N, C-alpha and C positions, 0 to 999 in steps of 0.2 A: 713199425708194423711190417715193413718190407724185409727187415732183417730176419725175423723169426718165421716167415712164411713165404709162399710163392706169390705174394700179392704184388700188384703193380699199382702204385698210388700216383694219381695225377693231381697236381696242385696248380690252381690258377689264382693269381693275386687279384683281389677285388679292386685294389687301387691302381695297379699298373697293367694288369692283364698278362703279366709274365707267366709263362707256362714252365713248370718244373715237373720232373718225374722221379719217384723213388723206386728203385728196383734192386733187390738183393742187398739192401743196406747202403746203396750208393745213391746220392742225390744228383740228378742232372738238371742244371738250371738254364734258364733263358733259352728254351727250345723254340725253334720256328715251328709253325703248324705242320709243315711237310716232314720235319724231323720227328715230331710227335707221332704222326701217322706211321712212319716207317718203324719207329721204336715199338709202338703198340702192335703193329702187324707182326714183327719179329717175336715179340713176347707172347702174344695171345693166339696166333695162328700156327697150327702145326706145319711142319715142313711139307712142301708141295710134292706129292707123290704122283706127279703126272697129271693131276687134276688142274683145271683152270683156276687161277687165283680169283677168289671172290672179293667183292668190295668189303673192306673191314667193317663198315657199319652193318652190312647185311649179316656177316658172320657173328657179330656181337649180338644182334637181335635174335638170331637163331639159337645162340647159346643161352640167352636170358629168357626167352619166351617160355620154355617149360617151367622154369622157376616161378615166373609170374603167375602162371596158371595154378601151380600148387599153392602159392600164397593166396590167390583168390579163393580157392576151394577151402582153405583152412579158415578164412574169414567168415564164411557162410555158416 
């Protein structure tokens, strides 16, 4: 999936809890949580143009919120 698109795929093993990420057709395995945070920030957040850096989870919520509302409206 990550080869043919701009997707970032996060894989967490149910058995071991090991975190891996697929980006651009490359699989990065055995990532520490801090490394995952940095990688996701670099991939998902645009370059800082003088604005203060926002918490990654807040930025993701802001990006996903409009989509959730559209989905909720379509279900009604």
